[in-house]
Backbone and ligand atoms as CSV (ligand in chain L), in Angstrom:
chain,resi,resn,atom,element,x,y,z
A,1,ALA,N,N,82.510,82.432,119.774
A,1,ALA,CA,C,82.485,83.643,119.172
A,1,ALA,C,C,81.400,83.603,117.964
A,2,SER,N,N,80.862,84.800,117.663
A,2,SER,CA,C,79.882,84.793,116.620
A,2,SER,C,C,80.442,85.570,115.355
A,3,ILE,N,N,80.159,84.934,114.154
A,3,ILE,CA,C,80.656,85.485,112.888
A,3,ILE,C,C,79.532,85.655,111.976
A,4,TYR,N,N,79.399,86.909,111.443
A,4,TYR,CA,C,78.519,87.096,110.366
A,4,TYR,C,C,79.123,86.914,109.015
A,5,ILE,N,N,78.499,86.161,108.151
A,5,ILE,CA,C,79.020,85.951,106.771
A,5,ILE,C,C,78.015,86.531,105.805
A,6,LEU,N,N,78.297,87.632,105.210
A,6,LEU,CA,C,77.333,88.383,104.286
A,6,LEU,C,C,77.699,88.316,102.944
A,7,ASN,N,N,76.711,88.134,102.159
A,7,ASN,CA,C,76.968,87.968,100.616
A,7,ASN,C,C,76.125,89.039,99.817
A,8,GLY,N,N,76.777,89.518,98.762
A,8,GLY,CA,C,76.024,90.762,98.165
A,8,GLY,C,C,75.183,90.155,96.855
A,9,PRO,N,N,75.032,91.094,95.948
A,9,PRO,CA,C,74.109,90.880,94.947
A,9,PRO,C,C,74.496,89.790,93.959
A,10,ASN,N,N,73.450,89.013,93.509
A,10,ASN,CA,C,73.620,87.900,92.429
A,10,ASN,C,C,74.210,86.754,93.064
A,11,LEU,N,N,74.784,86.687,94.283
A,11,LEU,CA,C,75.342,85.447,94.730
A,11,LEU,C,C,74.318,84.497,95.095
A,12,ASN,N,N,72.982,84.808,95.215
A,12,ASN,CA,C,72.032,83.810,95.339
A,12,ASN,C,C,71.891,82.954,94.074
A,13,ARG,N,N,72.358,83.396,92.931
A,13,ARG,CA,C,72.313,82.710,91.708
A,13,ARG,C,C,73.492,81.765,91.442
A,14,LEU,N,N,74.437,81.654,92.370
A,14,LEU,CA,C,75.629,80.863,92.232
A,14,LEU,C,C,75.073,79.408,91.845
A,15,GLY,N,N,75.853,78.750,91.022
A,15,GLY,CA,C,75.535,77.467,90.637
A,15,GLY,C,C,75.149,77.481,89.132
A,16,THR,N,N,74.264,78.331,88.876
A,16,THR,CA,C,73.743,78.659,87.516
A,16,THR,C,C,74.335,79.778,86.769
A,17,ARG,N,N,74.822,80.837,87.670
A,17,ARG,CA,C,75.422,82.087,87.275
A,17,ARG,C,C,76.889,81.940,86.690
A,18,GLU,N,N,77.072,82.263,85.413
A,18,GLU,CA,C,78.384,82.219,84.925
A,18,GLU,C,C,79.256,81.199,85.447
A,19,PRO,N,N,78.820,79.814,85.192
A,19,PRO,CA,C,79.627,78.712,85.915
A,19,PRO,C,C,81.085,78.735,85.449
A,20,GLU,N,N,81.375,79.233,84.299
A,20,GLU,CA,C,82.822,79.262,83.778
A,20,GLU,C,C,83.663,80.175,84.695
A,21,THR,N,N,83.064,81.146,85.353
A,21,THR,CA,C,83.669,81.903,86.321
A,21,THR,C,C,83.645,81.579,87.716
A,22,TYR,N,N,82.361,81.032,88.083
A,22,TYR,CA,C,82.099,80.817,89.501
A,22,TYR,C,C,81.971,79.415,89.758
A,23,GLY,N,N,82.003,78.515,88.940
A,23,GLY,CA,C,81.915,77.161,89.137
A,23,GLY,C,C,80.426,76.653,89.393
A,24,SER,N,N,80.211,75.517,89.898
A,24,SER,CA,C,78.921,74.927,89.929
A,24,SER,C,C,78.412,74.977,91.502
A,25,THR,N,N,79.373,75.405,92.347
A,25,THR,CA,C,78.975,75.504,93.749
A,25,THR,C,C,77.849,76.493,93.979
A,26,THR,N,N,76.903,76.105,94.772
A,26,THR,CA,C,75.729,77.073,95.050
A,26,THR,C,C,76.042,77.766,96.315
A,27,LEU,N,N,75.162,78.804,96.643
A,27,LEU,CA,C,75.393,79.549,97.947
A,27,LEU,C,C,75.007,78.640,99.022
A,28,GLY,N,N,74.039,77.698,98.817
A,28,GLY,CA,C,73.751,76.746,99.811
A,28,GLY,C,C,74.823,75.806,100.156
A,29,ASP,N,N,75.655,75.430,99.200
A,29,ASP,CA,C,76.841,74.630,99.399
A,29,ASP,C,C,77.874,75.411,100.325
A,30,ILE,N,N,78.000,76.660,99.895
A,30,ILE,CA,C,78.986,77.659,100.638
A,30,ILE,C,C,78.550,77.732,102.103
A,31,GLU,N,N,77.217,77.902,102.239
A,31,GLU,CA,C,76.688,77.992,103.669
A,31,GLU,C,C,77.010,76.714,104.491
A,32,GLY,N,N,76.775,75.556,103.886
A,32,GLY,CA,C,77.065,74.380,104.477
A,32,GLY,C,C,78.553,74.270,104.904
A,33,LEU,N,N,79.372,74.549,103.987
A,33,LEU,CA,C,80.833,74.441,104.152
A,33,LEU,C,C,81.210,75.434,105.440
A,34,CYS,N,N,80.584,76.640,105.324
A,34,CYS,CA,C,80.849,77.595,106.564
A,34,CYS,C,C,80.350,77.022,107.861
A,35,ARG,N,N,79.122,76.356,107.850
A,35,ARG,CA,C,78.750,75.797,109.069
A,35,ARG,C,C,79.571,74.667,109.548
A,36,ASP,N,N,80.173,73.803,108.604
A,36,ASP,CA,C,81.042,72.836,109.092
A,36,ASP,C,C,82.422,73.448,109.592
A,37,VAL,N,N,82.896,74.385,109.008
A,37,VAL,CA,C,84.106,75.057,109.446
A,37,VAL,C,C,83.850,75.683,110.744
A,38,GLY,N,N,82.698,76.369,110.899
A,38,GLY,CA,C,82.281,76.992,112.129
A,38,GLY,C,C,82.179,76.065,113.239
A,39,GLU,N,N,81.739,74.855,113.199
A,39,GLU,CA,C,81.735,73.830,114.105
A,39,GLU,C,C,83.153,73.425,114.557
A,40,ASP,N,N,83.920,73.214,113.553
A,40,ASP,CA,C,85.367,72.787,113.883
A,40,ASP,C,C,85.981,73.869,114.717
A,41,LEU,N,N,85.774,75.159,114.364
A,41,LEU,CA,C,86.512,76.320,115.020
A,41,LEU,C,C,85.862,76.897,116.170
A,42,ASN,N,N,84.635,76.245,116.451
A,42,ASN,CA,C,83.826,76.689,117.553
A,42,ASN,C,C,83.308,78.213,117.419
A,43,LEU,N,N,82.883,78.444,116.167
A,43,LEU,CA,C,82.334,79.735,115.779
A,43,LEU,C,C,80.796,79.608,115.516
A,44,GLU,N,N,80.059,80.648,116.009
A,44,GLU,CA,C,78.695,80.522,115.645
A,44,GLU,C,C,78.529,81.402,114.373
A,45,ILE,N,N,77.772,80.716,113.304
A,45,ILE,CA,C,77.774,81.501,112.006
A,45,ILE,C,C,76.409,81.976,111.796
A,46,GLU,N,N,76.231,83.225,111.303
A,46,GLU,CA,C,75.108,83.800,110.776
A,46,GLU,C,C,75.367,84.062,109.316
A,47,PHE,N,N,74.739,83.377,108.469
A,47,PHE,CA,C,74.998,83.429,106.997
A,47,PHE,C,C,73.911,84.139,106.208
A,48,ARG,N,N,74.123,85.073,105.488
A,48,ARG,CA,C,72.984,85.809,104.839
A,48,ARG,C,C,73.547,86.336,103.401
A,49,GLN,N,N,72.501,86.576,102.613
A,49,GLN,CA,C,72.714,87.154,101.192
A,49,GLN,C,C,71.691,88.193,100.995
A,50,SER,N,N,71.993,89.288,100.327
A,50,SER,CA,C,71.105,90.259,99.845
A,50,SER,C,C,71.452,90.956,98.506
A,51,ASN,N,N,70.493,91.320,97.756
A,51,ASN,CA,C,70.845,92.051,96.560
A,51,ASN,C,C,70.713,93.621,96.782
A,52,HIS,N,N,70.478,93.909,98.069
A,52,HIS,CA,C,70.225,95.325,98.399
A,52,HIS,C,C,71.274,95.872,99.245
A,53,GLU,N,N,71.829,97.022,98.681
A,53,GLU,CA,C,72.979,97.636,99.377
A,53,GLU,C,C,72.668,98.084,100.804
A,54,GLY,N,N,71.454,98.766,101.000
A,54,GLY,CA,C,71.109,99.293,102.295
A,54,GLY,C,C,70.839,98.175,103.270
A,55,LEU,N,N,70.411,97.033,102.901
A,55,LEU,CA,C,70.172,95.837,103.769
A,55,LEU,C,C,71.489,95.384,104.157
A,56,LEU,N,N,72.451,95.362,103.305
A,56,LEU,CA,C,73.849,94.885,103.763
A,56,LEU,C,C,74.484,95.738,104.627
A,57,VAL,N,N,74.208,97.196,104.494
A,57,VAL,CA,C,74.722,98.128,105.439
A,57,VAL,C,C,74.044,97.889,106.857
A,58,ASP,N,N,72.863,97.591,106.828
A,58,ASP,CA,C,72.018,97.447,108.068
A,58,ASP,C,C,72.670,96.170,108.749
A,59,TRP,N,N,73.013,95.091,107.942
A,59,TRP,CA,C,73.456,93.981,108.527
A,59,TRP,C,C,74.960,94.098,109.126
A,60,ILE,N,N,75.660,94.814,108.375
A,60,ILE,CA,C,77.144,95.090,108.861
A,60,ILE,C,C,77.098,95.874,110.171
A,61,GLN,N,N,76.074,96.773,110.277
A,61,GLN,CA,C,75.932,97.534,111.648
A,61,GLN,C,C,75.523,96.564,112.667
A,62,GLU,N,N,74.573,95.646,112.351
A,62,GLU,CA,C,74.095,94.484,113.228
A,62,GLU,C,C,75.254,93.718,113.690
A,63,ALA,N,N,76.126,93.312,112.678
A,63,ALA,CA,C,77.260,92.529,113.094
A,63,ALA,C,C,78.122,93.216,113.955
A,64,GLY,N,N,78.341,94.525,113.801
A,64,GLY,CA,C,79.223,95.321,114.708
A,64,GLY,C,C,78.691,95.212,116.192
A,65,ASP,N,N,77.373,95.181,116.290
A,65,ASP,CA,C,76.743,95.063,117.642
A,65,ASP,C,C,76.768,93.754,118.161
A,66,LEU,N,N,76.623,92.730,117.334
A,66,LEU,CA,C,76.375,91.274,117.846
A,66,LEU,C,C,77.478,90.305,117.730
A,67,ALA,N,N,78.406,90.627,116.836
A,67,ALA,CA,C,79.299,89.533,116.404
A,67,ALA,C,C,80.799,90.078,116.634
A,68,GLN,N,N,81.737,89.069,116.564
A,68,GLN,CA,C,83.171,89.396,116.921
A,68,GLN,C,C,83.987,89.443,115.536
A,69,GLY,N,N,83.355,89.123,114.455
A,69,GLY,CA,C,83.981,89.108,113.155
A,69,GLY,C,C,83.115,89.041,111.996
A,70,LEU,N,N,83.487,89.453,110.807
A,70,LEU,CA,C,82.641,89.644,109.628
A,70,LEU,C,C,83.498,89.019,108.364
A,71,VAL,N,N,82.796,88.203,107.689
A,71,VAL,CA,C,83.279,87.714,106.407
A,71,VAL,C,C,82.359,88.254,105.379
A,72,LEU,N,N,82.861,89.129,104.357
A,72,LEU,CA,C,81.962,89.824,103.531
A,72,LEU,C,C,82.477,89.552,102.058
A,73,ASN,N,N,81.492,89.016,101.185
A,73,ASN,CA,C,81.665,88.968,99.755
A,73,ASN,C,C,80.613,90.079,99.317
A,74,PRO,N,N,81.130,91.343,99.076
A,74,PRO,CA,C,80.247,92.337,98.707
A,74,PRO,C,C,79.778,92.246,97.165
A,75,ALA,N,N,80.365,91.329,96.471
A,75,ALA,CA,C,80.053,91.162,94.976
A,75,ALA,C,C,80.119,92.457,94.276
A,76,ALA,N,N,79.321,92.769,93.406
A,76,ALA,CA,C,79.521,93.965,92.646
A,76,ALA,C,C,79.665,95.262,93.372
A,77,PHE,N,N,79.035,95.369,94.630
A,77,PHE,CA,C,79.109,96.493,95.506
A,77,PHE,C,C,80.553,96.803,95.908
A,78,THR,N,N,81.403,95.790,95.839
A,78,THR,CA,C,82.840,95.910,96.087
A,78,THR,C,C,83.395,97.179,95.364
A,79,HIS,N,N,82.934,97.194,94.115
A,79,HIS,CA,C,83.522,98.215,93.209
A,79,HIS,C,C,82.864,99.448,93.160
A,80,THR,N,N,81.772,99.686,93.841
A,80,THR,CA,C,80.885,100.913,93.848
A,80,THR,C,C,80.557,101.522,95.095
A,81,SER,N,N,80.623,100.770,96.251
A,81,SER,CA,C,79.906,101.146,97.443
A,81,SER,C,C,80.662,101.882,98.480
A,82,VAL,N,N,80.493,103.336,98.535
A,82,VAL,CA,C,81.075,104.098,99.558
A,82,VAL,C,C,80.281,103.717,100.880
A,83,ALA,N,N,79.142,103.409,100.737
A,83,ALA,CA,C,78.171,103.192,101.980
A,83,ALA,C,C,78.722,101.840,102.702
A,84,ILE,N,N,79.058,100.918,101.960
A,84,ILE,CA,C,79.533,99.625,102.626
A,84,ILE,C,C,81.006,99.945,103.206
A,85,HIS,N,N,81.804,100.702,102.525
A,85,HIS,CA,C,83.092,101.098,103.026
A,85,HIS,C,C,82.855,101.829,104.353
A,86,ASP,N,N,81.992,102.791,104.442
A,86,ASP,CA,C,81.754,103.604,105.568
A,86,ASP,C,C,81.227,102.700,106.808
A,87,ALA,N,N,80.348,101.734,106.422
A,87,ALA,CA,C,79.761,100.863,107.480
A,87,ALA,C,C,80.813,100.048,108.087
A,88,ILE,N,N,81.704,99.529,107.240
A,88,ILE,CA,C,82.777,98.607,107.829
A,88,ILE,C,C,83.766,99.437,108.659
A,89,ARG,N,N,84.016,100.615,108.169
A,89,ARG,CA,C,84.922,101.531,108.905
A,89,ARG,C,C,84.349,101.876,110.319
A,90,ALA,N,N,83.045,102.021,110.376
A,90,ALA,CA,C,82.404,102.356,111.640
A,90,ALA,C,C,82.318,101.198,112.670
A,91,VAL,N,N,82.349,99.994,112.175
A,91,VAL,CA,C,82.281,98.909,113.159
A,91,VAL,C,C,83.669,98.470,113.684
A,92,GLU,N,N,83.746,97.939,114.833
A,92,GLU,CA,C,84.982,97.752,115.400
A,92,GLU,C,C,85.577,96.229,115.199
A,93,ILE,N,N,84.751,95.456,114.481
A,93,ILE,CA,C,85.046,94.032,114.400
A,93,ILE,C,C,86.065,93.829,113.102
A,94,PRO,N,N,86.912,92.870,113.120
A,94,PRO,CA,C,87.679,92.584,111.884
A,94,PRO,C,C,86.768,92.031,110.807
A,95,THR,N,N,87.104,92.475,109.569
A,95,THR,CA,C,86.355,92.118,108.557
A,95,THR,C,C,87.356,91.502,107.395
A,96,VAL,N,N,86.922,90.347,106.883
A,96,VAL,CA,C,87.783,89.637,105.771
A,96,VAL,C,C,86.951,89.747,104.479
A,97,GLU,N,N,87.455,90.300,103.468
A,97,GLU,CA,C,86.739,90.571,102.278
A,97,GLU,C,C,87.118,89.208,101.388
A,98,VAL,N,N,86.051,88.620,100.848
A,98,VAL,CA,C,86.151,87.433,99.998
A,98,VAL,C,C,85.642,87.523,98.635
A,99,HIS,N,N,86.393,87.120,97.617
A,99,HIS,CA,C,85.777,86.930,96.365
A,99,HIS,C,C,86.063,85.507,95.813
A,100,LEU,N,N,85.051,84.839,95.157
A,100,LEU,CA,C,85.342,83.588,94.607
A,100,LEU,C,C,86.354,83.562,93.506
A,101,SER,N,N,86.226,84.473,92.689
A,101,SER,CA,C,87.044,84.694,91.482
A,101,SER,C,C,88.310,85.506,91.841
A,102,ASN,N,N,89.304,85.424,90.993
A,102,ASN,CA,C,90.381,86.352,91.175
A,102,ASN,C,C,90.081,87.545,90.461
A,103,VAL,N,N,89.705,88.495,91.139
A,103,VAL,CA,C,89.150,89.843,90.501
A,103,VAL,C,C,90.304,90.539,89.797
A,104,PHE,N,N,91.546,90.291,90.078
A,104,PHE,CA,C,92.591,90.940,89.412
A,104,PHE,C,C,92.931,90.295,87.954
A,105,ALA,N,N,92.402,89.147,87.784
A,105,ALA,CA,C,92.571,88.509,86.520
A,105,ALA,C,C,91.387,88.766,85.528
A,106,ARG,N,N,90.504,89.695,86.079
A,106,ARG,CA,C,89.364,89.885,85.257
A,106,ARG,C,C,89.308,91.365,84.704
A,107,GLU,N,N,88.092,91.872,84.370
A,107,GLU,CA,C,87.991,93.260,83.857
A,107,GLU,C,C,88.660,94.374,84.904
A,108,ALA,N,N,89.104,95.359,84.153
A,108,ALA,CA,C,89.767,96.385,85.044
A,108,ALA,C,C,88.791,97.042,85.985
A,109,PHE,N,N,87.505,97.106,85.679
A,109,PHE,CA,C,86.634,97.746,86.801
A,109,PHE,C,C,86.528,96.875,88.032
A,110,ARG,N,N,87.032,95.697,87.975
A,110,ARG,CA,C,86.995,94.841,89.218
A,110,ARG,C,C,88.330,94.937,89.954
A,111,HIS,N,N,89.183,95.695,89.585
A,111,HIS,CA,C,90.534,95.828,90.199
A,111,HIS,C,C,90.460,96.730,91.362
A,112,HIS,N,N,89.552,97.692,91.332
A,112,HIS,CA,C,89.429,98.579,92.475
A,112,HIS,C,C,88.293,98.134,93.550
A,113,SER,N,N,88.629,98.162,94.830
A,113,SER,CA,C,87.765,97.847,95.843
A,113,SER,C,C,87.553,98.835,96.775
A,114,TYR,N,N,86.268,99.261,97.153
A,114,TYR,CA,C,86.074,100.175,98.210
A,114,TYR,C,C,86.263,99.566,99.516
A,115,VAL,N,N,86.135,98.332,99.574
A,115,VAL,CA,C,86.143,97.580,100.829
A,115,VAL,C,C,87.582,97.240,101.388
A,116,SER,N,N,88.462,96.901,100.382
A,116,SER,CA,C,89.765,96.522,100.852
A,116,SER,C,C,90.531,97.379,101.857
A,117,PRO,N,N,90.416,98.837,101.662
A,117,PRO,CA,C,91.083,99.600,102.570
A,117,PRO,C,C,90.669,99.574,103.997
A,118,VAL,N,N,89.403,99.025,104.196
A,118,VAL,CA,C,88.926,98.893,105.604
A,118,VAL,C,C,88.754,97.439,106.030
A,119,ALA,N,N,89.237,96.584,105.098
A,119,ALA,CA,C,89.244,95.186,105.571
A,119,ALA,C,C,90.548,94.816,106.283
A,120,LEU,N,N,90.428,93.800,107.162
A,120,LEU,CA,C,91.697,93.277,107.787
A,120,LEU,C,C,92.511,92.534,106.706
A,121,GLY,N,N,91.837,91.873,105.813
A,121,GLY,CA,C,92.538,91.203,104.749
A,121,GLY,C,C,91.544,90.784,103.575
A,122,VAL,N,N,92.186,90.363,102.423
A,122,VAL,CA,C,91.466,89.967,101.336
A,122,VAL,C,C,91.647,88.640,100.794
A,123,ILE,N,N,90.867,87.799,100.446
A,123,ILE,CA,C,91.015,86.528,99.961
A,123,ILE,C,C,90.278,86.350,98.576
A,124,CYS,N,N,90.974,86.228,97.441
A,124,CYS,CA,C,90.233,86.034,96.188
A,124,CYS,C,C,90.828,84.929,95.329
A,125,GLY,N,N,89.988,84.305,94.525
A,125,GLY,CA,C,90.512,83.470,93.438
A,125,GLY,C,C,90.436,82.054,93.995
A,126,PHE,N,N,90.070,81.663,95.107
A,126,PHE,CA,C,89.943,80.212,95.514
A,126,PHE,C,C,88.563,79.704,95.656
A,127,GLY,N,N,87.484,80.290,95.081
A,127,GLY,CA,C,86.242,79.803,95.060
A,127,GLY,C,C,85.798,79.714,96.578
A,128,ALA,N,N,84.948,78.673,96.787
A,128,ALA,CA,C,84.334,78.586,98.105
A,128,ALA,C,C,85.357,78.321,99.113
A,129,THR,N,N,86.540,77.820,98.797
A,129,THR,CA,C,87.475,77.624,99.860
A,129,THR,C,C,87.945,78.883,100.489
A,130,GLY,N,N,87.772,79.958,99.807
A,130,GLY,CA,C,88.118,81.356,100.364
A,130,GLY,C,C,87.346,81.656,101.596
A,131,TYR,N,N,86.023,81.175,101.742
A,131,TYR,CA,C,85.317,81.360,102.961
A,131,TYR,C,C,85.831,80.530,104.123
A,132,ARG,N,N,86.335,79.365,103.800
A,132,ARG,CA,C,87.113,78.542,104.880
A,132,ARG,C,C,88.352,79.395,105.312
A,133,LEU,N,N,89.119,79.824,104.399
A,133,LEU,CA,C,90.286,80.496,104.655
A,133,LEU,C,C,89.955,81.776,105.593
A,134,ALA,N,N,88.963,82.437,105.186
A,134,ALA,CA,C,88.635,83.649,105.932
A,134,ALA,C,C,88.138,83.261,107.307
A,135,LEU,N,N,87.500,82.255,107.622
A,135,LEU,CA,C,86.973,81.866,108.957
A,135,LEU,C,C,88.244,81.419,109.768
A,136,GLU,N,N,89.194,80.771,109.032
A,136,GLU,CA,C,90.278,80.417,109.751
A,136,GLU,C,C,91.156,81.656,110.158
A,137,ALA,N,N,91.346,82.583,109.246
A,137,ALA,CA,C,92.005,83.801,109.546
A,137,ALA,C,C,91.358,84.594,110.741
A,138,LEU,N,N,89.996,84.725,110.714
A,138,LEU,CA,C,89.385,85.358,111.761
A,138,LEU,C,C,89.498,84.755,113.159
A,139,SER,N,N,89.520,83.378,113.054
A,139,SER,CA,C,89.609,82.606,114.381
A,139,SER,C,C,91.004,82.915,115.038
A,140,THR,N,N,92.012,83.171,114.215
A,140,THR,CA,C,93.372,83.489,114.778
A,140,THR,C,C,93.428,84.837,115.401
A,141,VAL,N,N,92.620,85.957,114.911
A,141,VAL,CA,C,92.568,87.205,115.457
A,141,VAL,C,C,91.564,87.387,116.651
A,142,ILE,N,N,90.498,86.689,116.617
A,142,ILE,CA,C,89.582,87.064,117.633
A,142,ILE,C,C,89.739,86.130,118.870
A,143,ARG,N,N,90.585,85.158,118.786
A,143,ARG,CA,C,90.961,84.400,120.064
A,143,ARG,C,C,91.562,85.296,121.015
A,144,PRO,N,N,91.073,85.406,122.278
A,144,PRO,CA,C,91.669,86.244,123.265
A,144,PRO,C,C,93.054,85.774,123.796
L,1,DQA,C1,C,82.720,88.563,93.151
L,1,DQA,C2,C,83.578,89.347,92.117
L,1,DQA,C3,C,82.795,90.641,91.830
L,1,DQA,O1,O,83.532,91.474,90.866
L,1,DQA,C4,C,81.494,90.334,91.132
L,1,DQA,O2,O,80.731,91.638,90.917
L,1,DQA,C5,C,80.705,89.359,91.901
L,1,DQA,C6,C,81.319,88.220,92.612
L,1,DQA,C7,C,83.408,87.142,93.373
L,1,DQA,O3,O,83.002,86.511,94.426
L,1,DQA,O4,O,84.168,86.790,92.691
L,1,DQA,O5,O,79.377,89.408,91.965
L,1,DQA,O6,O,82.629,89.149,94.363
């Protein structure tokens, strides 16, 4: 099965960005972890990051056409994007929303997600391990 793993704005800066919140793990490290987990679970991984909302919408639509599952860290767009909400709603594949940090332990503006109502489930607060958990969760629902 094929899984798209999409990452939103500023996640390209992981490692140097607010390390007290996000740790020292880079996005490259997370991609490597996802590829290892993908191999173990026999999942083909397409891993991408963009700072642009419209490009993320394009990729969600592409995932709907080509993949069996989606792992999405929408980053700040989590809290703002009706377009991403609509894109996920329109695709038929299960989506797991991931956040590195525990958004509920942070500012109030991070407590609302436009993505959660259209996600199969949400994982937050476990850092890069959240991506592993998301892939494991997806592999249990996409196995026929
Ligand atoms: C984040 C949490 C968001 O609130 C924030 O805007 C991010 C990263 C996380 O992974 O913890 O950019 O999605």
